[in-house]
NUDRENMAR-894451 format. One line per field, with one value per residue (C-alpha): residue in one letter; x, y, z; residue number from 1. Coordinates in steps of 0.1 Angstrom, whole numbers, always signed. Example, Ala and Ser with C-alpha at 12.3 -4.5 7.8 and 13.67 -1.06 7.14 Angstrom:
2
rest	a/s
c1	+123/+137
c2	-45/-11
c3	+78/+71
nr	1/2
***
This chain:
491
rest	m/t/v/r/r/r/l/l/v/l/v/p/l/l/v/a/m/m/s/a/v/l/f/l/v/f/q/s/g/r/l/v/q/d/g/y/g/l/m/m/n/r/l/l/l/y/q/e/t/v/q/a/a/e/a/g/i/t/a/l/n/e/y/l/i/h/p/a/p/e/e/e/t/r/a/g/i/a/l/a/e/l/e/r/l/r/d/s/l/e/g/q/a/g/g/h/e/y/a/a/s/l/k/g/h/a/g/m/l/a/t/l/g/e/q/a/g/g/s/l/r/a/a/q/s/g/q/v/s/a/a/l/d/r/y/r/e/a/e/t/t/l/g/y/i/r/e/g/g/q/r/l/a/g/q/e/l/a/a/y/r/p/l/y/a/g/i/q/a/e/n/e/r/l/n/r/l/g/i/a/v/f/a/i/g/t/l/l/s/v/a/m/a/i/w/v/s/r/s/v/t/e/p/v/n/q/l/v/r/a/a/e/a/v/s/s/g/n/l/e/p/r/l/p/e/a/r/s/g/s/e/l/d/t/l/t/a/s/f/r/q/m/l/e/g/l/r/a/s/i/a/k/d/r/r/l/s/e/q/e/r/l/v/k/t/l/e/l/q/a/l/q/s/q/i/n/p/h/f/l/f/n/t/l/n/s/l/s/k/m/a/l/l/e/g/a/d/k/t/s/g/f/t/v/q/l/s/q/l/l/r/y/n/l/r/s/l/d/a/a/t/t/l/r/e/e/l/a/h/v/r/t/y/l/g/i/q/e/a/r/f/r/g/r/v/q/v/e/f/q/v/e/e/e/a/l/s/t/p/v/p/p/l/l/l/q/p/l/v/e/n/a/f/v/h/g/v/e/r/l/e/s/g/g/q/i/r/i/v/l/r/r/d/g/n/d/t/v/i/e/i/a/d/n/g/q/g/m/d/t/e/r/r/a/a/l/l/e/p/g/g/g/p/v/a/s/g/s/g/s/t/g/m/g/v/r/n/v/f/r/r/l/e/l/a/c/g/r/e/d/l/v/e/i/d/s/a/p/g/q/g/t/r/i/r/m/r/v/p/d/p/v/e/n/l/r/i/m/e/g/g/d/a/h/v/p/s/s/h/r/g
c1	-1022/-1025/-1054/-1031/-1017/-1051/-1061/-1028/-1035/-1072/-1077/-1050/-1063/-1098/-1086/-1065/-1094/-1117/-1090/-1086/-1123/-1125/-1095/-1114/-1144/-1123/-1107/-1140/-1154/-1123/-1128/-1164/-1152/-1126/-1152/-1175/-1146/-1135/-1170/-1177/-1143/-1151/-1186/-1173/-1146/-1172/-1192/-1162/-1153/-1188/-1187/-1152/-1163/-1193/-1171/-1146/-1173/-1189/-1156/-1149/-1183/-1178/-1144/-1159/-1186/-1163/-1127/-1111/-1078/-1095/-1119/-1091/-1073/-1104/-1108/-1072/-1076/-1108/-1091/-1061/-1084/-1101/-1067/-1059/-1092/-1086/-1052/-1068/-1096/-1071/-1052/-1084/-1089/-1062/-1077/-1112/-1142/-1153/-1118/-1130/-1158/-1134/-1109/-1137/-1148/-1112/-1110/-1141/-1125/-1094/-1115/-1133/-1100/-1087/-1119/-1121/-1084/-1087/-1117/-1097/-1066/-1088/-1105/-1071/-1059/-1091/-1106/-1141/-1158/-1134/-1136/-1174/-1173/-1149/-1171/-1202/-1182/-1172/-1208/-1217/-1189/-1200/-1234/-1216/-1195/-1227/-1242/-1209/-1207/-1242/-1236/-1204/-1222/-1249/-1224/-1205/-1236/-1246/-1212/-1212/-1247/-1236/-1208/-1233/-1255/-1224/-1215/-1250/-1248/-1214/-1228/-1256/-1230/-1209/-1240/-1247/-1210/-1209/-1240/-1224/-1191/-1208/-1229/-1199/-1177/-1203/-1209/-1171/-1167/-1195/-1183/-1148/-1160/-1182/-1153/-1128/-1154/-1163/-1126/-1120/-1152/-1164/-1133/-1135/-1172/-1163/-1136/-1161/-1186/-1158/-1148/-1184/-1186/-1154/-1168/-1199/-1178/-1175/-1138/-1143/-1157/-1157/-1128/-1123/-1101/-1067/-1070/-1041/-1017/-1032/-1031/-1065/-1050/-1022/-1049/-1068/-1037/-1029/-1065/-1063/-1030/-1047/-1075/-1051/-1032/-1065/-1076/-1042/-1045/-1080/-1069/-1039/-1062/-1085/-1056/-1045/-1080/-1084/-1051/-1060/-1093/-1075/-1049/-1076/-1096/-1065/-1058/-1094/-1091/-1058/-1073/-1102/-1078/-1051/-1071/-1040/-1008/-985/-1007/-1010/-973/-965/-990/-976/-941/-952/-969/-938/-916/-941/-942/-904/-901/-927/-907/-932/-907/-931/-957/-931/-919/-955/-962/-930/-941/-975/-960/-937/-966/-988/-960/-954/-991/-992/-962/-964/-983/-968/-932/-920/-906/-888/-898/-871/-890/-923/-910/-897/-932/-948/-925/-936/-972/-966/-950/-982/-1004/-982/-992/-1028/-1028/-1001/-988/-1021/-1006/-972/-957/-932/-909/-893/-873/-846/-822/-823/-860/-858/-844/-875/-893/-930/-959/-961/-984/-983/-977/-992/-1029/-1026/-1010/-1037/-1064/-1049/-1052/-1086/-1104/-1082/-1069/-1086/-1113/-1088/-1083/-1048/-1027/-1030/-1003/-993/-965/-948/-927/-906/-886/-872/-886/-864/-867/-898/-903/-930/-949/-970/-992/-1008/-1028/-1047/-1078/-1114/-1108/-1134/-1158/-1154/-1178/-1159/-1126/-1138/-1151/-1117/-1100/-1126/-1113/-1135/-1159/-1173/-1167/-1169/-1192/-1178/-1187/-1169/-1181/-1168/-1135/-1120/-1115/-1079/-1070/-1085/-1067/-1034/-1041/-1053/-1023/-999/-1016/-1016/-980/-969/-992/-1006/-1037/-1025/-1003/-1025/-1037/-1059/-1061/-1088/-1117/-1140/-1122/-1090/-1072/-1061/-1030/-1025/-997/-985/-959/-939/-923/-887/-877/-860/-891/-914/-893/-895/-933/-937/-915/-924/-954/-990/-987/-973/-998/-986/-989/-1011/-1038/-1040/-1069
c2	+1086/+1049/+1032/+1017/+1052/+1066/+1041/+1045/+1082/+1084/+1056/+1068/+1103/+1093/+1073/+1102/+1126/+1103/+1097/+1134/+1139/+1110/+1125/+1158/+1140/+1120/+1153/+1169/+1139/+1138/+1175/+1167/+1137/+1158/+1184/+1156/+1140/+1172/+1181/+1145/+1143/+1174/+1163/+1129/+1147/+1167/+1135/+1117/+1144/+1142/+1104/+1105/+1130/+1108/+1077/+1094/+1105/+1070/+1053/+1078/+1072/+1034/+1038/+1060/+1034/+1004/+1015/+985/+985/+976/+1005/+1028/+1016/+1022/+1057/+1065/+1053/+1073/+1105/+1099/+1095/+1127/+1145/+1132/+1144/+1178/+1181/+1171/+1196/+1224/+1214/+1218/+1253/+1269/+1289/+1277/+1300/+1291/+1289/+1306/+1281/+1252/+1266/+1271/+1235/+1224/+1244/+1228/+1194/+1205/+1216/+1183/+1165/+1185/+1180/+1143/+1139/+1158/+1136/+1105/+1116/+1126/+1092/+1075/+1095/+1086/+1122/+1110/+1143/+1162/+1135/+1138/+1176/+1174/+1147/+1169/+1198/+1174/+1164/+1200/+1205/+1175/+1192/+1222/+1199/+1183/+1216/+1228/+1197/+1202/+1239/+1232/+1206/+1231/+1257/+1233/+1223/+1259/+1268/+1239/+1244/+1265/+1241/+1212/+1230/+1235/+1199/+1189/+1212/+1198/+1163/+1173/+1189/+1157/+1137/+1159/+1158/+1121/+1118/+1144/+1125/+1092/+1108/+1126/+1096/+1075/+1100/+1104/+1066/+1062/+1091/+1077/+1043/+1057/+1078/+1050/+1026/+1050/+1058/+1021/+1005/+1031/+1029/+991/+992/+1014/+990/+961/+980/+988/+951/+941/+967/+954/+918/+930/+945/+982/+991/+1026/+1021/+1048/+1044/+1060/+1092/+1091/+1107/+1103/+1078/+1049/+1012/+1016/+1043/+1018/+992/+1016/+1026/+989/+983/+1013/+1000/+966/+983/+1002/+970/+952/+980/+979/+942/+944/+971/+950/+920/+942/+955/+919/+908/+938/+930/+893/+904/+927/+902/+875/+901/+907/+870/+863/+889/+874/+840/+851/+866/+839/+807/+786/+807/+781/+775/+813/+819/+791/+804/+839/+826/+806/+836/+857/+831/+827/+865/+866/+839/+856/+889/+907/+921/+946/+920/+897/+925/+934/+897/+895/+927/+913/+881/+900/+921/+891/+873/+903/+906/+870/+872/+866/+893/+886/+897/+933/+947/+979/+1010/+1000/+968/+986/+1012/+985/+969/+1003/+1008/+974/+983/+1017/+999/+979/+1010/+1029/+1003/+1011/+1049/+1056/+1090/+1103/+1102/+1115/+1100/+1121/+1106/+1125/+1099/+1103/+1074/+1074/+1067/+1036/+1014/+1021/+988/+989/+965/+948/+961/+997/+1018/+999/+1001/+1038/+1044/+1021/+1042/+1073/+1058/+1042/+1069/+1099/+1104/+1076/+1099/+1125/+1126/+1140/+1159/+1134/+1137/+1114/+1124/+1099/+1113/+1093/+1115/+1117/+1141/+1139/+1103/+1096/+1087/+1106/+1090/+1111/+1100/+1129/+1132/+1160/+1139/+1143/+1144/+1136/+1153/+1156/+1127/+1103/+1114/+1109/+1074/+1064/+1074/+1056/+1021/+991/+1008/+992/+1002/+1039/+1048/+1070/+1080/+1051/+1023/+1012/+1019/+1022/+986/+984/+1020/+1016/+983/+1000/+1027/+1003/+979/+1008/+1020/+985/+979/+1012/+1012/+1047/+1061/+1095/+1085/+1092/+1126/+1131/+1165/+1165/+1184/+1177/+1186/+1195/+1162/+1141/+1140/+1111/+1116/+1088/+1090/+1060/+1064/+1054/+1025/+1006/+1007/+999/+968/+956/+959/+942/+912/+907/+928/+932/+933/+898/+874/+838/+825/+797/+823/+834/+811
c3	-588/-586/-569/-542/-534/-532/-506/-487/-485/-479/-454/-429/-434/-425/-395/-383/-385/-366/-340/-335/-330/-306/-286/-283/-271/-246/-233/-228/-209/-187/-178/-168/-147/-130/-120/-107/-88/-71/-59/-46/-29/-8/+0/+11/+32/+50/+56/+69/+94/+109/+110/+125/+152/+161/+162/+185/+209/+208/+216/+244/+259/+259/+276/+303/+309/+307/+312/+296/+277/+243/+247/+255/+223/+201/+216/+208/+172/+167/+180/+157/+127/+137/+137/+102/+87/+103/+85/+52/+57/+63/+32/+11/+25/+4/-25/-18/-21/+14/+30/+62/+67/+61/+86/+111/+106/+110/+142/+156/+148/+167/+197/+197/+197/+226/+246/+239/+246/+279/+289/+281/+300/+330/+330/+328/+359/+379/+377/+369/+374/+352/+326/+325/+322/+292/+277/+279/+262/+235/+228/+225/+201/+181/+176/+161/+139/+125/+117/+102/+80/+67/+61/+42/+21/+13/+4/-18/-36/-40/-54/-78/-90/-120/-126/-124/-149/-171/-167/-178/-208/-216/-214/-238/-261/-260/-269/-299/-308/-306/-329/-353/-353/-360/-388/-404/-401/-417/-445/-451/-452/-477/-498/-499/-507/-535/-549/-548/-563/-591/-598/-602/-614/-638/-661/-658/-668/-698/-708/-705/-727/-752/-753/-760/-788/-803/-801/-820/-848/-837/-838/-827/-791/-765/-741/-707/-707/-690/-656/-632/-645/-626/-635/-652/-675/-684/-691/-713/-732/-739/-750/-773/-788/-792/-812/-833/-841/-849/-872/-889/-893/-908/-932/-942/-948/-969/-990/-996/-1004/-1028/-1045/-1049/-1064/-1088/-1098/-1104/-1125/-1146/-1149/-1159/-1186/-1197/-1196/-1218/-1243/-1243/-1250/-1255/-1252/-1267/-1297/-1303/-1299/-1323/-1348/-1347/-1351/-1381/-1396/-1391/-1409/-1437/-1442/-1441/-1468/-1489/-1487/-1465/-1440/-1425/-1419/-1403/-1380/-1370/-1362/-1340/-1322/-1315/-1302/-1279/-1267/-1260/-1242/-1219/-1211/-1200/-1177/-1139/-1120/-1086/-1093/-1096/-1128/-1137/-1157/-1182/-1190/-1189/-1213/-1237/-1236/-1244/-1274/-1287/-1282/-1300/-1329/-1334/-1331/-1356/-1382/-1374/-1371/-1398/-1386/-1372/-1337/-1325/-1294/-1274/-1248/-1219/-1200/-1174/-1172/-1133/-1134/-1155/-1126/-1104/-1095/-1102/-1105/-1139/-1167/-1153/-1184/-1213/-1201/-1196/-1231/-1246/-1228/-1243/-1278/-1274/-1254/-1261/-1297/-1316/-1330/-1342/-1380/-1374/-1349/-1321/-1295/-1266/-1242/-1219/-1191/-1167/-1143/-1107/-1081/-1050/-1038/-1058/-1095/-1114/-1143/-1166/-1196/-1214/-1246/-1264/-1270/-1260/-1223/-1196/-1172/-1134/-1127/-1149/-1135/-1099/-1108/-1122/-1089/-1068/-1058/-1063/-1088/-1120/-1156/-1165/-1194/-1222/-1256/-1272/-1251/-1217/-1200/-1166/-1154/-1167/-1157/-1122/-1118/-1126/-1100/-1073/-1078/-1074/-1043/-1027/-1036/-1021/-991/-999/-1016/-1027/-1056/-1086/-1101/-1132/-1149/-1176/-1190/-1219/-1252/-1235/-1233/-1202/-1181/-1157/-1131/-1108/-1081/-1071/-1036/-1027/-1050/-1023/-1000/-1030/-1040/-1004/-1004/-1038/-1028/-991/-981/-988/-1026/-1030/-1045/-1051/-1086/-1073/-1067/-1103/-1113
nr	1/2/3/4/5/6/7/8/9/10/11/12/13/14/15/16/17/18/19/20/21/22/23/24/25/26/27/28/29/30/31/32/33/34/35/36/37/38/39/40/41/42/43/44/45/46/47/48/49/50/51/52/53/54/55/56/57/58/59/60/61/62/63/64/65/66/67/68/69/70/71/72/73/74/75/76/77/78/79/80/81/82/83/84/85/86/87/88/89/90/91/92/93/94/95/96/97/98/99/100/101/102/103/104/105/106/107/108/109/110/111/112/113/114/115/116/117/118/119/120/121/122/123/124/125/126/127/128/129/130/131/132/133/134/135/136/137/138/139/140/141/142/143/144/145/146/147/148/149/150/151/152/153/154/155/156/157/158/159/160/161/162/163/164/165/166/167/168/169/170/171/172/173/174/175/176/177/178/179/180/181/182/183/184/185/186/187/188/189/190/191/192/193/194/195/196/197/198/199/200/201/202/203/204/205/206/207/208/209/210/211/212/213/214/215/216/217/218/219/220/221/222/223/224/225/226/227/228/229/230/231/232/233/234/235/236/237/238/239/240/241/242/243/244/245/246/247/248/249/250/251/252/253/254/255/256/257/258/259/260/261/262/263/264/265/266/267/268/269/270/271/272/273/274/275/276/277/278/279/280/281/282/283/284/285/286/287/288/289/290/291/292/293/294/295/296/297/298/299/300/301/302/303/304/305/306/307/308/309/310/311/312/313/314/315/316/317/318/319/320/321/322/323/324/325/326/327/328/329/330/331/332/333/334/335/336/337/338/339/340/341/342/343/344/345/346/347/348/349/350/351/352/353/354/355/356/357/358/359/360/361/362/363/364/365/366/367/368/369/370/371/372/373/374/375/376/377/378/379/380/381/382/383/384/385/386/387/388/389/390/391/392/393/394/395/396/397/398/399/400/401/402/403/404/405/406/407/408/409/410/411/412/413/414/415/416/417/418/419/420/421/422/423/424/425/426/427/428/429/430/431/432/433/434/435/436/437/438/439/440/441/442/443/444/445/446/447/448/449/450/451/452/453/454/455/456/457/458/459/460/461/462/463/464/465/466/467/468/469/470/471/472/473/474/475/476/477/478/479/480/481/482/483/484/485/486/487/488/489/490/491
***
């Protein structure tokens, strides 16, 4: 869930919950107010009836003393108001707990109205004695009305005393509920703010720490885990891809640097051995012609082979060659070694024609064959055997150089396969630089480090097996990838 969606869900949910609680509080408060209102309206009604009765008697008394038209009007209005209150009181009597008392009080108001009205009519007709008699009756009735009003108010208060206690308890409960609502709302708001903040800021802080670790050289920082597909997960995935690309770029630069170092090492060795290539080639050609003129055909052929071998060794190291050219170069080298060993070593070839077109780095086979001679079968008085196998295996080409010489122990074999190591000590001096260079250049050219195997044991010979991946892919790497080293970098 995205951060925006979280906020759009949680904030309205919190607001709705708070609104529901406030609505309940409002409903409870309104019920309390309705109870108060009902009780006060009845008490006020009782008070109004007593006041209206007193006002009617007062107006009638003033008319009897001063029978003026305006006094007559005031008395009529007072009696009409008294009649209205009586009707209202009778309306309140329905379903009331003290309905009989209310009806009795309403009856007293009706009696007062009849007595006051009779007195008013008698005074209007000139019957003074009758008017006074009815007036005195009305005053007596007024006393009863006062007592009835007080009694009704007392009964009302007595009846509403439990309700009043309940209202007080309800007010107390509402106060506690208000405090609880405020506390819960505050806690929920703080909890939601902390949760949203942690869900947003914690991954951001982890990314910041990861960026600081990368800036200090640590390419394996701890990144936040993917949680719910939010924008932060997308940012983390992009950061992780950036790190992978950075690691791949650094590994690529290291391979290129390693290759340049290996190439420069080979060039330095070639430079140490060549001195002046043109002078050496011319000298060898002159020796070959002189031997031919003197009738030493074998010496002339040997010199030509040596010249060809030296010329191939000094070729450009930044261009791919084929196994066919490498095999021709090995045959030239073997021709020279034959003149030295004179039948002590037998060389066997197992070559498939399809394998000869495979593109490979230059100087791939001859250093391995030379190693088989120098550190394998050189000490044998006779019976030395070297087998060279070039074959296809699916889409790959397999190269095997095997001898039946003195072999090597596990430590020396592991040192040969370790990239970047120094020379490997053996019983006949030092070896390993040329062989390790061959292995490393093949791995760099093909972009893999699982291409070489060595089977050997002391006294049981050595077999080196190299696997060259798909020739088309290999050629692309050699000509346009990491393995390309311009000739200007050759020292």
